[in-house]
C-alpha positions as CSV (number, residue, x, y, z in Angstrom):
1,X,-55.4,3.5,-58.3
2,X,-57.6,2.0,-61.0
3,X,-56.7,1.9,-64.7
4,X,-58.3,1.2,-68.0
5,X,-57.8,-2.1,-69.7
6,X,-55.4,-0.4,-72.2
7,X,-52.9,0.3,-69.4
8,X,-52.6,-3.3,-68.2
9,X,-50.2,-5.9,-69.6
10,X,-47.3,-4.1,-71.2
11,X,-44.9,-1.3,-70.1
12,X,-45.6,0.7,-73.2
13,X,-49.3,1.0,-72.5
14,X,-49.0,2.5,-69.0
15,X,-47.1,5.7,-69.9
16,X,-49.2,6.2,-73.0
17,X,-52.4,5.8,-70.9
18,X,-51.3,8.0,-68.1
19,X,-49.7,10.8,-70.1
20,X,-51.5,10.9,-73.5
21,X,-54.5,8.7,-74.2
22,X,-57.6,10.8,-74.2
23,X,-56.0,14.1,-73.2
24,X,-57.4,17.0,-75.2
25,X,-54.9,17.9,-77.9
26,X,-54.9,21.4,-79.5
27,X,-51.4,21.3,-81.1
28,X,-51.7,20.7,-84.9
29,X,-48.4,18.9,-85.1
30,X,-49.5,16.4,-82.4
31,X,-52.9,16.1,-84.1
32,X,-51.1,15.2,-87.3
33,X,-48.9,12.7,-85.5
34,X,-51.9,11.0,-83.9
35,X,-53.8,10.8,-87.2
36,X,-50.8,9.2,-88.9
37,X,-50.3,6.7,-86.1
38,X,-54.0,5.8,-86.0
39,X,-54.0,5.2,-89.7
40,X,-51.0,3.0,-89.3
41,X,-52.6,1.1,-86.5
42,X,-55.5,-0.1,-88.7
43,X,-55.4,-3.9,-88.7
44,X,-52.6,-4.0,-86.1
45,X,-52.3,-3.8,-82.4
46,X,-51.7,-0.4,-80.7
47,X,-48.7,-2.0,-79.0
48,X,-47.0,-2.5,-82.4
49,X,-47.4,1.2,-83.1
50,X,-46.1,2.3,-79.7
51,X,-43.0,0.2,-80.2
52,X,-42.4,1.8,-83.6
53,X,-43.3,5.3,-82.5
54,X,-39.8,6.7,-82.4
55,X,-39.1,5.2,-85.8
56,X,-42.2,6.9,-87.2
57,X,-41.1,10.2,-85.7
58,X,-37.7,9.9,-87.4
59,X,-39.2,8.7,-90.7
60,X,-41.8,11.5,-90.9
61,X,-39.5,14.4,-89.7
62,X,-41.0,14.5,-86.2
63,X,-44.4,14.9,-88.0
64,X,-43.5,18.3,-89.4
65,X,-46.6,18.7,-91.6
66,X,-44.9,21.0,-94.1
67,X,-41.9,18.6,-94.7
68,X,-44.2,15.6,-94.9
69,X,-46.4,17.4,-97.4
70,X,-43.3,17.9,-99.7
71,X,-42.2,14.2,-99.6
72,X,-41.6,12.9,-103.1
73,X,-42.0,9.5,-104.7
74,X,-38.4,8.8,-103.8
75,X,-39.1,9.6,-100.1
76,X,-42.1,7.3,-100.2
77,X,-40.1,4.5,-101.8
78,X,-37.5,4.9,-99.1
79,X,-40.1,4.6,-96.4
80,X,-41.4,1.3,-97.9
81,X,-37.9,-0.1,-97.1
82,X,-37.8,1.3,-93.5
83,X,-38.2,-1.7,-91.3
84,X,-38.8,0.6,-88.3
85,X,-42.2,1.6,-89.5
86,X,-45.3,0.0,-91.1
87,X,-44.2,-0.3,-94.7
88,X,-47.7,-0.4,-96.2
89,X,-47.6,1.7,-99.4
90,X,-51.2,2.9,-99.0
91,X,-50.5,4.1,-95.4
92,X,-47.3,5.8,-96.4
93,X,-49.0,7.6,-99.4
94,X,-51.9,8.6,-97.1
95,X,-49.4,10.4,-94.7
96,X,-48.2,12.6,-97.5
97,X,-51.6,13.2,-99.0
98,X,-53.1,13.9,-95.6
99,X,-50.3,16.4,-94.8
100,X,-51.3,18.3,-97.9
101,X,-55.0,18.2,-97.0
102,X,-54.1,19.1,-93.4
103,X,-52.4,22.3,-94.7
104,X,-55.5,23.2,-96.7
105,X,-57.7,22.8,-93.7
106,X,-55.4,25.0,-91.7
107,X,-55.7,27.7,-94.4
108,X,-59.5,27.5,-94.3
109,X,-60.0,27.3,-90.5
110,X,-56.8,28.8,-89.1
111,X,-55.8,25.5,-87.6
112,X,-56.7,21.8,-87.9
113,X,-57.5,22.1,-84.2
114,X,-60.2,24.6,-84.8
115,X,-61.6,22.4,-87.6
116,X,-61.6,19.1,-85.8
117,X,-62.8,20.2,-82.4
118,X,-65.9,21.8,-83.8
119,X,-67.3,18.3,-84.3
120,X,-67.6,18.0,-80.5
121,X,-68.2,21.7,-79.8
122,X,-64.7,22.0,-78.2
123,X,-65.4,19.7,-75.3
124,X,-64.7,16.0,-74.8
125,X,-67.7,13.7,-75.1
126,X,-67.8,11.1,-72.4
127,X,-68.8,7.5,-72.5
128,X,-71.4,6.6,-69.9
129,X,-70.4,4.1,-67.2
130,X,-71.2,0.6,-68.3
131,X,-71.6,1.6,-71.9
132,X,-69.3,-0.4,-74.3
133,X,-66.6,1.3,-76.2
134,X,-67.8,2.0,-79.7
135,X,-65.8,1.2,-82.9
136,X,-67.5,4.1,-84.7
137,X,-70.3,6.6,-84.0
138,X,-72.4,9.1,-86.0
139,X,-69.8,11.7,-85.1
140,X,-66.9,9.7,-86.4
141,X,-69.0,8.9,-89.5
142,X,-69.5,12.7,-90.0
143,X,-65.8,13.4,-89.4
144,X,-64.8,10.6,-91.8
145,X,-67.1,11.9,-94.5
146,X,-65.9,15.5,-94.2
147,X,-62.2,14.5,-94.2
148,X,-62.7,12.3,-97.3
149,X,-64.5,15.3,-99.0
150,X,-61.4,17.4,-98.2
151,X,-59.1,14.9,-99.9
152,X,-57.8,12.9,-96.9
153,X,-57.1,9.2,-97.4
154,X,-57.5,6.1,-95.2
155,X,-59.8,7.9,-92.8
156,X,-62.8,5.6,-92.4
157,X,-65.1,6.0,-89.5
158,X,-63.3,3.5,-87.3
159,X,-60.0,5.2,-87.7
160,X,-61.6,8.6,-87.1
161,X,-63.2,7.2,-83.9
162,X,-59.8,5.9,-82.7
163,X,-58.3,9.3,-83.5
164,X,-61.1,11.1,-81.6
165,X,-60.3,8.9,-78.6
166,X,-56.5,9.5,-78.8
167,X,-56.8,13.3,-79.0
168,X,-59.4,13.6,-76.2
169,X,-62.5,14.4,-78.3
170,X,-64.1,11.4,-76.7
171,X,-63.3,10.3,-73.2
172,X,-63.3,6.5,-73.4
173,X,-61.4,5.9,-70.2
174,X,-63.2,3.3,-68.0
175,X,-65.3,5.1,-65.3
176,X,-63.3,3.6,-62.4
177,X,-60.0,4.9,-64.0
178,X,-58.4,7.8,-62.3
179,X,-58.2,9.6,-65.6
180,X,-61.9,9.4,-66.4
181,X,-63.0,12.3,-64.1
182,X,-59.9,14.4,-64.9
183,X,-60.5,14.3,-68.7
184,X,-64.2,14.8,-68.3
185,X,-63.5,18.2,-66.7
186,X,-61.0,19.2,-69.4
187,X,-61.6,21.1,-72.6
188,X,-59.2,21.8,-75.4
């Protein structure tokens, strides 16, 4: 069985690769979790985030969007002292701001899922064999611009592209990987 580069080298990567990475996600709570994790990964390794994932889940109420949207200044200060997560104040503030914006998108579109998947017409885009993995694309630029317009924070094009990979909007598994053809055939 052939794997992507992400699945090699550390025991955290294999299960994430095999069970989550690139699988189309349509659950708003999971989409919110992935957005928060991708924002926190900025400037760090994905391994760091995977190791802290359970602490993130605890700190952000299992990524309950309503509860996160109601977090206060006291809650945010508490999180800056939580050694289990990334304690960057901008990233913590963005989680709360983004939860509020996420709820507004849900009101407008019925779900965040409906909103975000329209950028790829509801079907994962696939990277052509031999093509390098992009850091950003015109689509991630468009998503970033639209999210920023809607009040989201810390959602530059590179973070948006990583999010798109994580939730299956883009299939960036390596072509020889056993997941590549499976995900290519999926839709949300």
